[in-house]
N, C-alpha and C positions, 0 to 999 in steps of 0.2 A: 464461511460465516454468511448463516441470514441468521439470523439475528431481530428480536426488535430490539425499539427505540432506547440510547443507554444503560445498555447490557455491557459496557467495555468491549467494544467489538475494536476499537485502534488501539485500546489499550494491549491487544492482545497480539497487534499488527506492530508497536512498537517494542515490545519485546523479543518477536519474531527477530525483526530486524535487525538489532540490538546483538542478538543472539548468532545471524548469522555473519555479519561485521563482524565481532571480534574472535569467532570460530575458527574465523576462514582468515588468509591473506590474499590481501591482490581479488577481493568477490566484491562486486557489483551489486546490488543493489535497487531497483526504482521503480517509483511509485506512482502512482498515474491518479486522481482523481478527477470531475466533475470541475469541482471547483474551486480560488485558487484559496478559502477558508477554511477547506478543508485539508491540503498543504503547511500553511501555517501552521494548522493545527497538530496537524503529525511531526512536523518541522520542532513544535516548540517544547513539545512534547520528549521526542529526544534526546536535544538539547536540556532540556532540565532533569531527565534518567543520569545522561554521562555526570553531568553538574554537583548533581550529589550523589554521585560514585568518590570516595575515597579511594577504589583501584584503577576508576577509567577516568579523572574526568581530566586529566592532565594526557589523555592518548588523542588529543581530537588536534591535525596538522593544516584541517583548514574548514572553514566554516561560515560556506557568503549564502546571501538570498540570488543576488542576478549576477547572472541573467535568470539564473535557475536556482531554487534549494539545491547545494551541496553540502556533506557533510563527509570530510575527508578525514581518514582515521592515519596514524604510527604505520600500521602495518599495511601499507598500498589500499585498503578495504576502502570501499565509497557507496552511500545513498543520496539518490539526486531527485528531486517530484520534479510532478508536473505535471500538468495542467492538459483535458482534454474534454472531448464532446461538445456539442453545438454552441456553446453557451461558451467557452473557451478558442474556438474560433476554429473546431471542431480535427474529429479523423485521430488526435492520438497527434496528431503533424509533428508538436515542440518535443518526439523522444523518437521522432527518425534520426539512421546514424547511427542513437543509444547502442551499448551494449549488458548483459548485465546477468547475472548471475541468479539472480529470483527479480521475480516483478510481482510486484501488489497491487494491486485495484483496489481502491477504496470510495464507498457506494458505489461501487462495481452495477448496482441497477438503473443508477441517470446515467449509464454511457451507453452505447447503440454500439453492432456486433460491427461498422466501421470502427468504433474508438478503440473495443477490443483486438479486430485483429491487425491495427497497425500496431500498437504497441506491444503484441504479443509475435512479432518479428525484431522485435530489439533478446530475441531469447534463440533463437536459431540456429547463434553457435553456439551452444554450451548442451546441449543434451542432459545435462545431469540440470537442468533449470530447475527449480519451484516455480509455482502460481499460485499467490495468493487472493482471492476475492472476499471483499466483504461488505454487505449491506440489508441494509434494512429495506426489505420487500418492496416497492410500491405495489405492485399486481400488472406491472406491463406484460408480461409472461415472454421478454425475447431473451438479452441473450444471459443477463445472468438467471434468470428465470434456466435456463436450460442449459446451464450448465452444472445448478443445483443436481439435474438429475440424470448428468451423463456421469457414463461410470469409470471417466475415466478421472473422473475428482472423486473426494473423501465432502461429503455436505458437514457442518458442524450445524444447524440447527435447536434454537430457541425463541417460544416466542416470550415476549415483555412482561410476561406473567411469571416467571424464574427472577425478574429483579425485585427486589422483599420492600420493594417503595412500591411496589405495584397494588395496587385496590381494584376496586370495582368501580369506584367514582374513578 
């Protein structure tokens, strides 16, 4: 998702994560973001969506914030959150040794190639794994930019002007 600000990228990510962990057993999602505040936001929204669902509110087996955010469901599926990048200690090192069926990068344009490469290693044993990247472009024309033009990925692009609250001002 290459989209302008406040267009619902995080909401889309959360819905995709929940769909994946509720429709598969023993399915793991790993979320990578450059800042802890983004991991906090995603996990608060995931828990909010779960708690507000009469169908799913009792499905959480475990929900912890330390050492990393983790939500585990009764069906064995889980979502884990990690920070990466130079501001978080570098190269997505916290995700080393993990495994995932789905890898989600939030604010991917703020991550460098080493961050993305290190995180991609977690899906190496899952040939059917999916990768989601989401960011408001920064103009850096690095890893996220290159992924947007790579035929291996499907890009969804929306400018800020599609936001109904957007004005020329």
